[in-house]
Residue frames relative to the residue before (quaternion, step in Angstrom):
aa qw qx qy qz dx dy dz
X 1.0000 0.0000 0.0000 0.0000 0.00 0.00 0.00
X 0.5806 -0.6407 0.3915 0.3148 3.57 -0.97 0.93
X 0.6580 0.5306 -0.3259 0.4234 3.62 0.94 -0.77
X 0.6371 0.5405 -0.3408 0.4311 3.62 0.91 -0.83
X 0.6185 0.5577 -0.3427 0.4347 3.59 1.06 -0.68
X 0.6722 0.5050 -0.2901 0.4571 3.60 1.22 -0.39
X 0.4127 0.6954 -0.4861 0.3314 3.61 1.24 -0.04
X 0.7518 0.3434 -0.2877 0.4838 3.54 -0.86 1.05
X 0.5061 0.6355 -0.4315 0.3922 3.60 1.23 -0.30
X 0.5391 -0.6354 0.4333 0.3433 3.62 -1.05 0.61
X 0.4473 -0.6538 0.5429 0.2787 3.53 -1.30 0.45
X 0.1388 0.7498 -0.6418 0.0807 3.54 -1.11 0.79
X 0.4533 -0.6880 0.4956 0.2749 3.57 -0.72 1.07
X 0.8332 0.0833 -0.1529 0.5248 3.57 -0.85 1.13
X 0.3908 0.7326 -0.4752 0.2912 3.61 1.23 0.26
X 0.1234 -0.8075 0.5761 0.0271 3.55 -1.08 0.81
X 0.6780 0.4213 -0.2939 0.5258 3.60 1.25 0.31
X 0.5026 -0.6865 0.4418 0.2843 3.56 -0.79 1.05
X 0.6812 0.4924 -0.3059 0.4471 3.60 0.96 -0.75
X 0.7393 0.3951 -0.2180 0.4999 3.60 1.07 -0.69
X 0.6418 -0.5176 0.3231 0.4645 3.59 1.20 -0.43
X 0.1086 -0.7766 0.6199 0.0301 3.52 -1.22 0.69
X 0.2921 -0.6664 0.6370 0.2546 3.51 -1.33 0.32
X 0.7524 -0.3919 0.2348 0.4745 3.62 -1.18 -0.09
X 0.6478 0.4957 -0.3197 0.4822 3.58 1.08 -0.66
X 0.6455 0.5161 -0.3055 0.4729 3.57 1.01 -0.82
X 0.5936 0.5595 -0.3541 0.4575 3.56 1.09 -0.70
X 0.6529 0.5041 -0.3097 0.4730 3.57 0.93 -0.88
X 0.6557 0.5197 -0.3134 0.4491 3.59 0.91 -0.89
X 0.6857 0.4731 -0.2828 0.4754 3.58 0.88 -0.96
X 0.6567 0.5090 -0.3207 0.4549 3.61 0.90 -0.87
X 0.6609 0.4933 -0.3125 0.4715 3.60 0.93 -0.82
X 0.6483 0.5046 -0.3222 0.4704 3.61 0.95 -0.82
X 0.6616 0.5063 -0.3054 0.4612 3.61 0.96 -0.86
X 0.6859 0.4534 -0.2738 0.4990 3.58 1.19 -0.56
X 0.5842 -0.6137 0.3594 0.3910 3.58 1.27 0.18
X 0.6433 0.4933 -0.3221 0.4889 3.59 1.23 0.41
X 0.0111 0.8333 -0.5527 0.0016 3.61 0.62 1.01
X 0.0300 -0.7793 0.6257 -0.0145 3.55 -1.03 0.88
X 0.4477 -0.6597 0.5316 0.2860 3.54 -1.23 0.46
X 0.0352 -0.8115 0.5825 -0.0298 3.56 -0.23 1.30
X 0.4877 -0.6913 0.4451 0.2936 3.62 -0.77 0.99
X 0.1839 -0.7754 0.5901 0.1294 3.54 -1.25 0.46
X 0.5444 0.6086 -0.3989 0.4174 3.58 1.24 0.33
X 0.4511 0.6446 -0.4785 0.3899 3.55 0.41 1.28
X 0.3701 -0.6969 0.5706 0.2276 3.53 -1.32 0.35
X 0.6679 -0.4973 0.3585 0.4221 3.59 -1.25 0.23
X 0.7756 0.1823 -0.1161 0.5930 3.60 1.13 -0.56
X 0.3765 0.7111 -0.5364 0.2545 3.54 -1.06 0.75
X 0.5296 -0.6158 0.4847 0.3246 3.53 -1.34 0.15
X 0.1399 0.8447 -0.4930 0.1545 3.57 0.25 1.32
X 0.3837 0.7609 -0.4753 0.2187 3.62 1.18 0.00
X 0.6468 0.5135 -0.3287 0.4581 3.61 0.94 -0.76
X 0.6582 0.5031 -0.2972 0.4748 3.56 0.99 -0.82
X 0.6426 0.5115 -0.3181 0.4735 3.58 0.99 -0.82
X 0.6495 0.5171 -0.3152 0.4598 3.58 0.90 -0.92
X 0.6601 0.5092 -0.3085 0.4580 3.59 0.90 -0.90
X 0.6300 0.5317 -0.3381 0.4540 3.59 0.99 -0.79
X 0.7069 0.4573 -0.2766 0.4633 3.58 0.71 -1.05
X 0.6603 0.5220 -0.3105 0.4417 3.59 0.90 -0.91
X 0.7449 0.3964 -0.2175 0.4906 3.58 1.09 -0.65
X 0.6911 0.4847 -0.2642 0.4666 3.60 1.28 0.06
X 0.6992 -0.4940 0.2775 0.4359 3.59 1.10 0.61
X 0.5696 0.5632 -0.3884 0.4556 3.59 1.25 0.36
X 0.1899 -0.7401 0.6249 0.1606 3.53 -1.26 0.37
X 0.4851 -0.6536 0.4987 0.2980 3.53 -1.09 0.78
X 0.2164 -0.7687 0.5951 0.0899 3.54 -0.97 0.94
X 0.0433 -0.7892 0.6127 0.0024 3.57 -0.78 1.02
X 0.8645 0.0191 -0.0355 0.5010 3.55 -0.95 0.93
X 0.5373 0.5933 -0.4302 0.4173 3.58 0.93 0.81
X 0.6192 -0.5489 0.4226 0.3698 3.51 -1.24 0.49
X 0.4470 -0.6801 0.5159 0.2674 3.56 -1.01 0.83
X 0.1398 -0.7829 0.6040 0.0518 3.55 -0.96 0.96
X 0.6285 -0.5141 0.4127 0.4127 3.57 -1.21 0.48
X 0.7637 0.3306 -0.2704 0.4840 3.56 -0.89 0.98
X 0.5169 0.6212 -0.4280 0.4047 3.59 1.22 -0.19
X 0.3153 -0.7211 0.5851 0.1959 3.54 -1.19 0.61
X 0.1247 -0.7979 0.5895 0.0203 3.53 -0.87 1.04
X 0.1734 -0.7245 0.6539 0.1322 3.54 -1.16 0.68
X 0.0794 -0.7902 0.6075 0.0154 3.54 -0.75 1.11
X 0.3028 -0.7355 0.5795 0.1776 3.52 -1.29 0.41
X 0.1329 -0.8435 0.5168 0.0621 3.60 0.09 1.27
X 0.7873 0.0378 -0.0045 0.6154 3.60 1.21 -0.45
X 0.6667 -0.4763 0.3538 0.4511 3.61 -1.20 0.27
X 0.8542 0.0738 -0.1029 0.5042 3.56 -1.01 0.95
X 0.6218 0.4846 -0.3682 0.4929 3.56 1.14 0.60
X 0.0828 -0.7835 0.6155 0.0215 3.55 -0.82 1.05
X 0.1245 -0.7908 0.5986 0.0284 3.55 -1.11 0.74
X 0.2786 -0.7781 0.5505 0.1180 3.56 -0.84 1.06
X 0.0169 -0.7935 0.6067 -0.0447 3.56 -0.86 1.05
X 0.2536 -0.7384 0.6026 0.1655 3.56 -1.24 0.49
X 0.3985 -0.7556 0.4760 0.2091 3.55 -0.62 1.18
X 0.1336 -0.7090 0.6864 0.0912 3.50 -1.31 0.67
X 0.7338 -0.4150 0.2818 0.4581 3.60 -1.22 -0.04
X 0.8165 0.2719 -0.1153 0.4962 3.60 0.95 -0.82
X 0.8081 0.0244 0.0121 0.5884 3.57 1.25 -0.15
X 0.4808 -0.6490 0.4981 0.3153 3.55 -1.19 -0.50
X 0.3508 -0.7111 0.5787 0.1909 3.53 -1.08 0.88
X 0.1686 0.7848 -0.5815 0.1321 3.57 -0.91 0.92
X 0.4885 -0.6292 0.5210 0.3068 3.52 -1.30 0.45
X 0.1753 -0.8142 0.5516 0.0446 3.55 -0.44 1.29
X 0.3555 -0.7675 0.4951 0.1987 3.59 -0.38 1.25
X 0.6680 0.5214 -0.3060 0.4338 3.60 0.95 -0.83
X 0.7266 0.3924 -0.2251 0.5171 3.58 1.02 -0.80
X 0.3526 -0.7862 0.4396 0.2536 3.57 1.37 -0.18
X 0.7272 0.3279 -0.2592 0.5445 3.57 1.08 0.77
X 0.5575 -0.5607 0.4833 0.3759 3.55 -1.35 0.19
X 0.0487 -0.8109 0.5820 -0.0368 3.56 -0.87 1.05
X 0.3325 -0.6706 0.6128 0.2534 3.53 -1.38 0.18
X 0.1208 -0.7903 0.5999 0.0314 3.56 -0.57 1.20
X 0.4103 -0.7328 0.4788 0.2558 3.61 -0.69 1.02
X 0.5078 -0.5977 0.5228 0.3339 3.53 -1.30 0.48
X 0.5499 -0.1744 -0.8168 0.0004 1.61 -2.12 1.31
X 0.5272 -0.6420 0.4600 0.3137 3.55 -1.09 0.73
X 0.5061 -0.6820 0.4396 0.2924 3.59 -1.09 0.65
X 0.7151 0.3998 -0.2399 0.5208 3.61 1.29 -0.06
X 0.5499 -0.6010 0.4498 0.3662 3.58 -1.13 0.48
X 0.3929 -0.7004 0.5483 0.2333 3.56 -1.07 0.80
X 0.1958 -0.8061 0.5541 0.0691 3.56 -0.71 1.15
X 0.8023 0.0217 0.0001 0.5965 3.59 1.23 -0.37
X 0.0793 -0.7912 0.6062 -0.0136 3.56 -1.12 0.75
X 0.0303 0.8090 -0.5833 0.0664 3.59 -0.67 1.14
X 0.1567 -0.7582 0.6283 0.0763 3.54 -1.25 0.64
X 0.4441 -0.6841 0.5101 0.2731 3.57 -0.98 0.87
X 0.0750 -0.8111 0.5798 0.0159 3.56 -0.81 1.02
X 0.6191 -0.5621 0.3370 0.4327 3.59 1.27 -0.09
X 0.6544 -0.5440 0.3805 0.3621 3.48 -1.36 0.18
């Protein structure tokens, strides 16, 4: 899976290059591009804010479908809420989720169950 190959990359807010650093949104952009599905992901956001509507619109308009009450599969995109008004984007693998960890300053694989509540779940279904 494209996301697992990015584990260990440095963290950089608004970063969009694996060698220079990525944030959670940049991780999604790079992983999708590496999987042959480049998308235009916005970079005009802050670490905290009310972005769920914008995130939903992006996924819904980019070949993804929202998944409710279904088992997580490798390649699914998850939105978690680690703190009030803070959303975090992760990409599921078989045993956990790949994400850009600001505190550890790198991309990591966190095993399931995740330590944060899942606020959204999308799966790529194609164009």
